[in-house]
C-alpha positions in Angstrom: 130.4 133.5 112.1 131.3 134.1 108.5 128.8 132.8 105.9 131.2 130.4 104.2 132.2 128.8 107.6 128.5 128.4 108.5 127.7 127.0 105.0 130.5 124.5 105.2 129.6 123.5 108.7 126.0 122.6 107.9 126.2 121.7 104.1 127.5 118.2 104.7 124.6 117.5 107.1 122.2 118.8 104.5 123.8 116.6 101.8 123.7 113.5 104.0 120.0 114.0 104.7 119.3 114.8 101.1 120.9 111.4 100.2 118.3 109.7 102.5 115.6 111.8 100.9 116.7 110.7 97.4 116.7 107.0 98.5 113.3 107.4 100.0 112.0 109.0 96.8 113.5 106.3 94.7 112.0 103.6 96.9 108.6 105.3 96.8 108.9 105.5 93.0 109.5 101.8 92.8 106.7 100.9 95.2 104.3 103.1 93.3 105.3 101.4 90.0 104.8 98.0 91.7 101.3 99.0 92.6 100.7 100.4 89.1 101.5 97.0 87.7 99.7 94.9 90.3 96.5 96.8 91.2 93.3 94.9 90.5 89.7 95.3 91.3 86.7 97.4 90.4 88.8 100.6 90.4 91.6 99.0 88.4 91.7 101.5 85.5 91.5 104.7 87.5 94.1 103.5 90.1 96.4 102.1 87.4 96.4 105.5 85.7 96.7 107.4 88.9 99.7 105.3 90.1 101.3 105.8 86.7 101.1 109.6 87.0 102.5 109.4 90.5 105.5 107.2 89.6 106.3 109.4 86.6 106.3 112.5 88.9 108.5 110.7 91.4 110.9 109.7 88.6 111.3 113.4 87.8 111.8 114.2 91.5 114.6 111.5 91.7 116.5 113.2 88.9 116.0 116.7 90.4 117.1 115.6 93.9 120.2 113.8 92.5 121.2 116.8 90.4 120.8 119.0 93.5 123.2 116.8 95.4 125.7 117.2 92.6 125.1 121.0 92.4 126.0 121.3 96.1 129.2 119.3 95.6 128.1 115.9 96.9 128.3 112.4 95.5 125.0 111.0 94.5 124.2 107.4 95.5 122.8 105.6 92.5 122.6 101.8 93.2 120.0 99.5 94.6 122.3 98.5 97.4 123.0 102.2 98.4 119.3 103.1 98.2 118.4 100.0 100.3 120.8 101.1 103.0 119.6 104.7 103.0 115.8 104.4 102.7 113.2 104.3 105.4 110.4 103.4 103.0 109.2 99.9 103.4 109.0 97.9 100.2 106.0 95.8 99.5 106.7 92.2 98.7 103.2 90.7 99.0 100.0 90.9 97.0 97.7 93.4 98.7 94.4 95.0 98.0 93.9 98.2 96.2 92.7 99.8 99.4 95.9 98.7 101.2 97.9 100.1 98.3 96.2 103.5 98.7 96.7 103.5 102.5 100.4 102.5 102.3 101.2 105.1 99.6 99.3 107.8 101.5 101.3 107.1 104.6 104.6 107.1 102.7 103.8 110.4 101.0 102.8 112.0 104.4 106.1 110.7 105.8 108.0 112.2 102.8 106.3 115.6 103.3 107.3 115.6 106.9 110.9 114.6 106.1 111.1 117.5 103.6 109.7 120.0 106.2 112.2 118.7 108.8 115.1 119.4 106.4 114.1 122.9 105.3 115.4 124.8 108.3 118.7 122.8 108.1 119.2 123.9 104.5 118.3 127.5 105.4 120.8 127.4 108.3 123.4 126.3 105.7 122.4 129.2 103.5 121.3 126.7 100.9 118.2 128.3 99.6 118.2 126.2 96.4 117.9 123.0 98.5 115.3 124.6 100.8 113.2 125.6 97.8 113.5 122.0 96.4 112.3 120.6 99.7 109.4 123.1 99.9 108.3 122.0 96.4 108.7 118.3 97.3 106.7 118.8 100.5 103.8 120.4 98.6 103.9 117.6 96.0 103.8 114.9 98.7 101.0 116.6 100.5 98.9 116.8 97.4 99.6 113.2 96.4 98.7 112.0 100.0 95.4 113.9 99.8 94.6 112.4 96.4 95.4 108.9 97.7 93.3 109.3 100.9 90.4 110.7 98.9 90.4 107.6 96.7 90.0 105.2 99.7 86.5 103.7 100.0 
């Protein structure tokens, strides 16, 4: 099969999955910022600072993923209602302990890393190495963040 036909055949699937990944990244950004604002306890300062670094990194990732969607010719969802429909990240509406925050964020980052790894072969099949590279980098970032979060649990 000719490369352009293969790319067209799979690129819409890649874009659709990347939209979900964008929504998940945005939801995780918002959840992390929530925990930054609401953490309390003996480890307040260190967790407050760690969560801040994590939500700032996620904010950059949101922009990078959204721009990648535009670069591959796809519309970028950008509203709360669109993100709410596309995300699989559960928002936190209740006051929870610092330990629970760490556990929930670690689980979410592990899930994000797995999602990225799941999408990489699809991007490669579509001959979209730019998206594959982005997903590899995101998987590494989520793996590292999950490790840091899990290492902070007492």
